[in-house]
N, C-alpha and C positions, 0 to 999 in steps of 0.2 A: 305264437310264441317263437322268440328268436333265442337259440341256443349257441354258446361259444365253448367248443371242446378244445382244451389246451394240451399240446403235445410237445415234447423234446426228444422223441424218439426212444425213450427209455421203456422197459417193461411197465413201470408204473404208469405210464402215459397211455400205453395200450389199453390197459385196464380202464382208463378214462374214457377212451373211445368206445369199448363195449358198453361201459355204463350209460354214456350219452346216448348210444344208440337205442337202448331200452326206453328211454323216454321220447326221443326225437321221432321214433317211428310211430308210436301210436298218437303222438300230439301233432303228426305231419308238421313238425316245427321247421322254420328257416334255420338251417345249421350251418355253423363255419368251423371247420376243422382249423385251428391255428397252430402252425408248428414254428418253433424257435430253435434254430442251429446257434451254437455257440461261435461258429466261424463261418464265414460267406461261403468257403469252398465245400461245406458239408449241406448246404441248401438242396443241391439237386438229389442227393441220396436220401435226404429227409422227406422230400417231397415224393420220391418213388415209394418209399415205405409207407407213407400216409394214403397214397392212392390205393394200395393194397388193402391197408386196414379199414378204408372207408367203403369198401364194395359191399358189405353185408347192410350197411344204412342205405346206400344208393339203390340196392336192388329192391328197396321197399318205396320206392318213389318218393323219397325224401329230397328236398332241395338242399343240397350240400355243396358248398364251396370250400376249396382247400387254399390257405394262404400261408406262405412261408416266409419268414424273416429271420435275418441273423442279428443277434444282440443278446443283451442280458434278459432272461426269461420275465422277471417280474416287471421291469421297465416296459418291455414290449406287451405284456397283458395288460398293464395299467394304461399304456398308450391306446390300445385298442378299445378297451372298455370305455375310455373317455371320449373317443371319437364315435363310437358306435353304441346304441342302446340295446342291451342284451337283457333278457329276462333271467336267464340262468348262466353260469359259468361252471363247467366241469374240469376238474384238474385231478391228478394223480397224487399219490402220497408215498414216497420211497420211505421205507423204515430204516432208522438209523441206530436204533437200540434204545433199551429201556433204562436211559440214564438222564439226569437233569430234567428241565422243564419241558424239552421238546423231544418226542421219541421219534418223530419223523423228519423228514427234510425241513429246514427251517423255513424254506421258501414256501413251502405249503401254507404256514402260518401267517407268513407275511402278505401273500396273496390275499388270503381272507380279510386281512385287516385294511387292506389297501385299496381294493376296488369295491364299486357300488353295488353290483348285482348280488343275489344270493349265490353261494358256492357249494357244489356238490363234489365232495371229496371221495375218489374212488378207492376203497379199501377192501381187501379181500375178494374173494371169487363171487361175483354177483351175477346169477343167471336169470333172476326174476325179481320184481318188484311187486310184491303182494301183501305185505304187512308192515306198516309204518308204525314206529313209536315216536311220539312227540313229547318233549320235555317242557312242559308249559310254564311253569313258575305260577300259574294261576293268576296272572296279572293281565290287565287290559291291553299293554302295549305288545303282547305277543299275538295278537289277533290278526295282523297283517301277514305273519309268518303262517298262521293257521290256514288262512284264505289261500295263500300260495301253495301250502302243501295239499290242501284239499283239491285243487285244480290238477296238481300232478297225479294225486290218488285216484280221482275220477277218471283220468286218462288211461291209466293202466289197469284199473279195476282193483286198486288196492283197498284194503281196510285200514283204519287208523285207530291207534290207542292213545289217548291223552293221559300222560302220567304226571301226577303231581306227588312231590316227596315232602313231608313234614317232619319237623324235628321231633326226636322222641321226648314226649313230656315226663314229668316225674310221675311215679305210680299212683299218687292220688288222684291223678286225673284219668284214671282208667276209664271212667264213664265217658268223658270228652272223647277219648281216643275211639271208643266203640261207635259213638255218634259220627265221627270223621270217617270212621271204615265203612259205614253204612252209606254206600255211593248214592243210592236212591234218595236217601233222607237229605243228604248234603246237596244234591242237585235241586231238590224242592225247596231248600231253605232260602232265606233272604240274606245269607251271609255273603260277604264280597267274594269270598272263594267260590262258593256255590253258585252264584250268580254268573261269575266270569266262566267257570267250567261249561255251565248249562249253556251259555250263549255261544261258546266255542263249539261244543257238541251239536248245537243245531246249525251252526254255519256249515259245518262238514256235512251234516245230513241234508241240507239245503243244496249242496254241490252235488248230491247223490252218492255220497260216501258212507259206508258203514262205520259207525264211530262208537268207541267205549272209552269209559274213564276209569282209570285204575288209581288207587291211592296207596302210599306207603309211608311208613315212618323210619327215621333213621339218618345216617348220613347219606347225603344226597348221591354222590357219585356211586357209592357201594350199591344203593337201592335202584339206581339207573341200571347197572350191569346185572344185578340180581333179576330184575324185570326182562332185560335183554335175553338173558340166559333162558329164562322160563317161557318167554314168550316166542323165540325163534324169529325175531324180527329181520327184515331185509334192509330196512332203512332206519336210522336214528336221526331225528330232527332236533337240533338245538339252535340257540341264537347268539346274536351279537347285538349291541347297542351302539348307536352313532355318538361319537365324542362330542362334547358340549363346545360352544364357542366357535371359532373360525377354523379348527382343525377339521379337515375333511377326510377322516378316516373312521374306522370301526374298532371298538373296545371288545376284545375276545376275553371273556372272565376266565376264571380258574376251571369251572364246569366244563366249558366248551373245550378248553385245552385239554382236559383230562379225557373227555370223551373222544377226541381226536387220537390222543395217545393209545387209548386202550381198546378202542373199537375193532371188531373183526368183520364190520360190514360197513358199507358206505354211509357217510354222515353228510346231512344237509345243514349247512350254516345258514339259516335264514336271517332275514334283516327284521329286527323288531321295530315298531313304531316308537316314537318319542313317549316316555311316560308323561301322564298328566302333569302339568307344572304345579308345584306345590305352592298353596297360599302363602303370601307374605303376610307380616304383621299388619301392614297398611291395608291390604285388601280384605283381611279379615276384620279390621276395625270399621272400615267403609261398609262392609255388609251389615255389620251389627248396628251402625247408626242408620242405615237404609231401612232397616226393619223397625227401628224405633219410631220413625217418622211416619210409618204407615198407620 
């Protein structure tokens, strides 16, 4: 695995280096510490600081290179990830205040939307990675993110909880709620949700990861953080989807943005695969006529 840890010399970036080390060491990952200085005269001092911060990782026999450039951080990170293939990019997230849509440095969100690899955002003080919470959505296109999360969890010996939040139905559907809250019955069912969650759980277990499924009802973001508080998780995994057409960027939905705003622990923004293409009217008619000819 190849990991890129990004730093501009700020305290938030130092947290990214520490977090990146928690993964790079057990993964024995080929790691690059990429420093960006705003001015060329600051390159030497930034490199000196990064050399010191990299010592704990290097002491564990991890192959780590330090590269320092001067320039605009987002442009430099985008250029680096475009030239080199990385499996994971680790960045910091400076707090700016609980106002507006973005509670952390806007550069954090822009990097997530601009680059291709999954992005691990260093939030809070993280000293271990043992308990992951994955916001699944219960759909097939999240499965690439599930597989990637499973590889990380297997490396650090973490357990994973798959969380799916459903809208609160009217009271007359109380029996349906009870059925959905019975995780075992849901996983044994032939419903789309049950089938997808069962497959995701099995994929994690195939990778040697202890996995559980939790279901909740209500407003999604509220239930995610209710689960996070009760479960004492070290990492929250959420997703982005790729823009359609010729645009080569990722769309970060309201849920992912809200999780990044409010989280007190690291957040992995994984890359979801493309949803299954919807059938067009022409395709549906073609299938209908094909069946009629048989």
